[in-house]
C-alpha positions in Angstrom: 0.0 0.0 0.0 1.5 3.4 -1.0 0.3 6.8 0.0 2.1 8.7 -2.6 0.9 10.4 -5.8 2.6 9.7 -9.2 4.3 12.3 -11.0 1.3 13.1 -13.3 -1.0 13.4 -10.4 1.3 15.7 -8.8 1.5 17.7 -12.1 -2.2 18.0 -12.3 -2.4 19.0 -8.7 0.2 21.8 -9.1 -1.4 23.0 -12.4 -4.8 23.5 -10.7 -3.3 25.1 -7.6 -1.3 27.6 -9.7 -4.5 28.2 -11.8 -6.6 28.8 -8.6 -3.9 31.2 -7.1 -3.7 33.2 -10.3 -7.1 33.2 -11.8 -9.7 32.5 -9.1 -8.7 33.6 -5.6 -7.9 37.3 -6.6 -11.4 37.5 -7.8 -13.4 35.4 -5.3 -14.4 38.0 -3.1 -15.8 40.2 -5.9 -17.7 37.4 -7.6 -19.2 36.6 -4.1 -20.3 40.2 -3.4 -21.7 40.7 -7.0 -23.2 37.1 -7.2 -21.7 37.3 -10.6 -21.6 34.2 -12.7 -17.9 33.2 -13.4 -18.0 33.1 -17.3 -14.5 34.2 -17.9 -13.2 31.7 -15.4 -15.1 28.9 -16.8 -13.7 29.7 -20.2 -10.2 29.7 -18.9 -10.8 26.5 -17.1 -12.1 24.9 -20.4 -9.1 26.4 -22.3 -6.4 24.7 -20.1 -8.4 21.4 -19.9 -9.8 21.6 -16.3 -13.4 21.3 -17.2 -15.6 18.3 -18.2 -13.1 16.3 -16.1 -15.2 13.1 -16.0 -15.5 12.8 -19.7 -13.2 10.2 -21.5 -10.8 11.3 -24.0 -12.6 9.7 -26.9 -15.6 11.8 -26.3 -13.6 15.2 -25.9 -12.7 15.2 -22.2 -9.3 14.9 -20.7 -9.7 11.3 -19.8 -8.0 11.5 -16.5 -8.2 9.0 -13.4 -10.8 9.7 -10.6 -8.0 10.5 -8.0 -6.4 13.1 -10.5 -10.0 14.6 -11.0 -10.4 15.0 -7.0 -7.1 16.4 -6.8 -8.0 19.3 -9.3 -11.2 19.9 -7.8 -9.7 20.3 -4.3 -7.5 22.9 -5.6 -9.8 24.9 -7.7 -12.3 24.8 -4.6 -9.4 26.3 -2.5 -9.8 29.3 -4.8 -13.5 29.5 -4.8 -16.1 27.0 -4.1 -18.8 28.7 -6.0 -16.6 28.6 -9.1 -15.9 24.9 -8.6 -19.6 23.9 -8.2 -20.4 25.8 -11.3 -18.0 23.7 -13.2 -18.3 20.3 -11.3 -22.1 20.4 -11.7 -21.5 20.0 -15.5 -19.1 17.3 -16.5 -17.0 17.0 -13.3 -19.6 15.2 -11.3 -23.4 15.5 -12.0 -25.0 16.2 -15.2 -23.1 14.0 -17.7 -22.9 11.0 -15.4 -26.2 9.5 -16.3 -25.3 9.5 -20.0 -21.8 8.2 -19.4 -23.3 5.5 -17.1 -26.4 4.6 -19.1 -26.3 6.1 -22.5 -25.6 4.2 -25.8 -22.4 4.6 -27.7 -24.5 6.7 -30.4 -25.8 9.0 -27.5 -22.3 9.8 -26.2 -20.9 10.4 -29.7 -23.8 12.5 -30.5 -23.8 14.8 -27.1 -20.6 14.7 -25.5 -18.0 16.0 -28.1 -19.9 19.2 -28.8 -20.6 19.8 -25.1 -16.8 19.3 -24.4 -15.5 21.1 -27.4 -17.5 24.2 -27.1 -17.7 24.3 -23.1 -21.5 24.0 -23.0 -23.2 23.9 -19.7 -25.7 21.0 -18.8 -28.0 20.9 -15.9 -28.7 17.7 -13.5 -32.6 18.3 -13.3 -33.5 15.9 -10.5 -34.7 17.9 -7.5 -38.4 19.1 -7.4 -40.2 21.2 -4.6 -41.5 17.9 -3.1 -38.7 15.6 -4.2 -35.3 16.2 -2.7 -33.9 13.2 -0.7 -37.1 11.3 -1.7 -36.6 10.9 -5.4 -39.4 8.5 -5.6 -41.6 11.7 -5.1 -40.7 13.2 -8.6 -43.9 14.5 -10.1 -42.4 15.5 -13.5 -43.9 13.2 -16.4 -43.1 12.1 -19.7 -46.0 11.0 -21.9 -45.4 9.1 -24.9 -46.5 10.6 -28.2 -45.4 8.6 -31.2 -41.6 8.9 -31.6 -41.7 11.6 -28.9 -41.9 12.0 -25.1 -43.9 15.1 -23.9 -42.3 16.4 -20.7 -44.3 18.6 -18.1 -43.1 19.4 -14.6 -41.0 21.6 -12.6 -37.4 21.4 -11.0 -35.8 23.6 -8.3 -32.4 24.3 -6.9 -31.0 23.5 -10.3 -27.3 24.5 -10.8 -26.4 26.5 -13.9 -30.2 26.5 -14.9 -30.1 30.1 -16.3 -27.0 29.4 -18.5 -27.0 25.7 -19.6 -28.3 24.7 -23.0 -28.6 21.1 -22.3 -30.7 19.5 -19.6 -30.4 16.0 -18.1 -34.0 15.6 -17.0 -35.6 13.0 -14.5 -39.2 12.3 -15.4 -41.9 9.5 -14.7 -43.1 7.7 -17.9 -46.8 6.7 -17.1 -47.6 3.3 -18.8 -51.1 2.0 -19.6 -51.7 0.6 -16.0 -50.9 3.8 -14.4 -47.6 2.8 -13.2 -44.8 5.3 -12.9 -41.3 4.5 -14.4 -38.7 7.1 -13.4 -36.6 7.7 -16.4 -33.9 10.2 -17.7 -33.9 12.3 -20.9 -31.3 14.5 -22.5 -33.0 17.9 -23.7 -30.9 19.6 -26.4 -30.4 23.2 -27.1 -33.3 25.4 -28.4 -36.0 22.9 -27.4 -39.3 24.7 -27.0 -41.1 24.8 -23.6 -38.0 24.8 -21.4 -38.6 27.9 -19.0 -36.0 29.4 -16.5 -37.7 30.5 -13.2 -36.7 32.4 -10.1 -33.0 32.6 -9.5 -32.2 31.8 -5.7 -30.5 34.2 -3.4 -28.2 32.0 -1.4 -26.1 32.1 1.8 -22.9 30.9 -0.1 -21.8 29.8 -3.5 -23.0 33.2 -4.6 -21.4 33.4 -7.8 -22.8 29.8 -8.7 -26.2 30.1 -10.6 -29.2 28.2 -8.8 -32.6 28.6 -10.4 -36.0 26.9 -11.1 -36.6 25.2 -14.3 -40.2 24.6 -15.8 -41.0 22.0 -18.6 -44.1 23.0 -20.5 -45.0 20.3 -23.3 -41.4 19.9 -24.1 -41.1 17.3 -27.0 -38.1 15.1 -26.5 -37.2 12.5 -29.3 -37.6 8.9 -28.0 -33.7 8.6 -29.0 -33.0 11.0 -26.2 -34.2 8.5 -23.6 -31.0 7.6 -21.5 -30.9 4.0 -20.6 -34.4 2.2 -20.6 -37.8 3.4 -19.3 -37.7 2.8 -15.4 -33.9 3.1 -15.1 -34.0 6.6 -13.7 -33.7 5.7 -10.1 -30.8 3.5 -10.6 -29.0 6.0 -12.7 -29.8 8.8 -10.1 -28.3 6.8 -7.3 -25.2 5.7 -9.2 -24.6 9.3 -10.4 -24.8 10.5 -6.7 -22.3 8.0 -5.6 -20.1 9.1 -8.4 -20.5 12.7 -7.3 -19.9 12.3 -3.5 -16.2 12.1 -3.8 -16.0 15.4 -5.6 -18.1 16.9 -2.9 -15.7 15.6 -0.4 -12.9 17.2 -2.6 -14.5 20.6 -2.7 -15.0 20.3 1.1 -11.3 19.6 1.4 -10.4 22.8 -0.7 -12.7 24.9 1.5 -11.2 23.6 4.5 -7.6 23.8 3.3 -8.2 27.7 2.3 -9.8 28.5 5.6 -6.9 26.6 7.6 -4.1 28.4 5.6 -5.7 31.6 6.3 -6.0 31.0 10.0 -2.4 29.8 10.2 -1.2 33.0 8.4 -3.3 35.3 10.7 -2.1 33.7 13.8 1.5 34.4 13.0 0.8 38.1 12.4 -1.8 39.0 14.9 0.0 40.2 18.2 -1.8 40.3 21.4 -0.1 40.8 24.9 3.1 41.2 23.1 3.3 38.1 21.0 1.7 36.5 17.9 -1.4 34.6 18.9 0.1 31.4 17.4 2.3 31.2 20.5 -0.9 30.6 22.7 -1.4 26.9 23.3 -5.3 27.5 23.1 -4.6 28.6 19.3 -2.0 25.9 18.7 -4.5 23.2 19.8 -7.2 24.7 17.3 -4.7 24.6 14.5 -3.4 21.0 15.4 -7.3 19.8 15.3 -7.9 21.6 12.0 -4.9 20.0 10.4 -5.6 16.5 11.8 -9.3 16.6 10.6 -8.3 18.0 7.0 -5.7 15.2 6.6 -8.2 12.4 7.8 -11.0 13.8 5.5 -8.3 13.8 2.6 -7.5 10.3 3.1 -11.2 9.3 2.8 -11.8 11.4 -0.2 -8.8 9.9 -1.9 -9.7 6.5 -1.2 -13.3 7.0 -2.3 -11.7 8.7 -5.6 -9.6 5.6 -6.1 -12.5 3.3 -5.6 -14.5 5.2 -8.0 -12.3 4.0 -10.8 -12.7 0.4 -9.5 -16.5 0.9 -9.9 -16.3 2.3 -13.4 -14.0 -0.3 -14.7 -14.4 -3.4 -12.5 -18.0 -2.8 -11.0 -16.8 -2.9 -7.6 -19.3 -1.1 -5.3 -18.2 1.9 -3.4 -21.4 3.4 -2.1 -20.3 3.1 1.6 -16.8 4.8 1.0 -18.3 7.5 -1.1 -20.8 8.3 1.8 -17.9 8.1 4.2 -16.0 10.8 2.1 -18.9 13.1 1.5 -20.1 13.1 5.2 -16.8 13.5 6.8 -15.1 15.8 4.5 -18.1 18.2 4.6 -18.5 18.0 8.3 -14.9 18.8 8.7 -15.1 21.8 6.3 -18.0 23.3 8.3 -15.8 22.7 11.6 -12.6 24.2 10.2 -14.2 27.1 8.8 -16.0 28.0 11.9 -12.7 27.7 13.9 -10.9 29.8 11.3 -13.5 32.7 11.7 -12.9 32.2 15.5 -9.1 32.5 15.3 -9.5 35.5 13.2 -12.0 37.0 15.7 -13.7 40.1 14.6 -11.8 40.4 11.3 -12.9 36.9 10.4 -16.6 38.0 10.9 -16.2 40.8 8.4 -16.4 40.6 4.5 -13.0 41.9 4.2 -11.8 38.5 5.3 -12.4 35.6 3.1 -12.9 33.1 6.0 -16.5 34.0 6.6 -17.2 33.3 2.7 -15.6 29.9 3.4 -17.9 29.3 6.2 -20.8 30.3 4.2 -19.7 28.0 1.3 -19.0 25.0 3.6 -22.6 24.9 4.7 -24.2 23.6 1.5 -21.6 20.8 1.3 -23.5 19.2 4.1 -26.7 19.5 2.3 -26.4 18.7 -1.3 -25.8 15.5 -3.2 -27.7 13.8 -0.3 -27.8 15.5 3.1 -25.4 14.2 5.6 -28.3 12.7 7.6 -29.0 10.7 4.4 -25.3 9.6 4.2 -25.6 8.1 7.6 -28.6 6.3 6.6 -26.7 4.9 3.6 -23.7 4.1 5.7 -25.9 2.5 8.5 -27.6 0.5 5.9 -24.4 -1.0 4.4 -23.1 -1.8 7.9 -26.4 -3.7 8.7 -27.0 -5.5 5.5 
């Protein structure tokens, strides 16, 4: 067993860290304050090959291993989690996974190259007002009409909804008996009936777009059904498993940025004639923060490694993906809160980035399956 990155992984990590330091961190506060969508940064990520990371090379993506993927995400999130979620919700973790996991070769060749080549955005349209953790409560329907499906319904809390041109949509096909078959469809650019609703005003991730989507008699060719009718629940669960190490990696990036800020401040903030880092109380806080981050990092890297085992060998990793997501996001919330405490009054102001890190960290405990759901998943695997 070796706990060491190979030379290629180290190069990806360094490249992403340098990109974040130069192209993201200096603009993170302004993007947050203005709630400004980070188009220019996305274009630069696309230009240097740090976008659509999950897509294999033959479809136009970088074709990197899953651990390298998480190393990159961690460093980008160290710059700004809002930028990272904007990118990762696309082809880094969510929206394209149903297609990658359940699509035909023809569908992959048709959809993925133009998305990757042109840097198009795609939504993962699953959540509804009454269907969050409970995917079985989805009310959006897809009615058969000859060679088409007619989709009607609404979605909420959809990342990139205002800017995406493609939509991966979960809807129930109702058969003749009235039974619901949760299924997945790819809606292409320019399809009539796709309406963007209210944009959410959020606590954190303010530069990331989150909005409602409405589907009114949207005609989707039957060729755009991903997988078979009724495979939607399976594809949703597999997609969320695949996404959870990425949430863990984003959480790591947030925690690491907050930790570095706390260490630096503790060295320069002088009270009672000496830097506060000389006080054992602060040293113990920093030691705990460093330990928790490192423990989370090991879980995230393990889950990322197992993700490839699942992709290429079919080895289950649901439990380990949940470990990584729940622990790393809890650590991000704890570390960012402690960073604000160490920076004191300055940490509570918007002049400091640590208050942003704390706001950004909270959602990591909520999306891609709340941490309460993760504990149910883990307990289920323990007891089965």
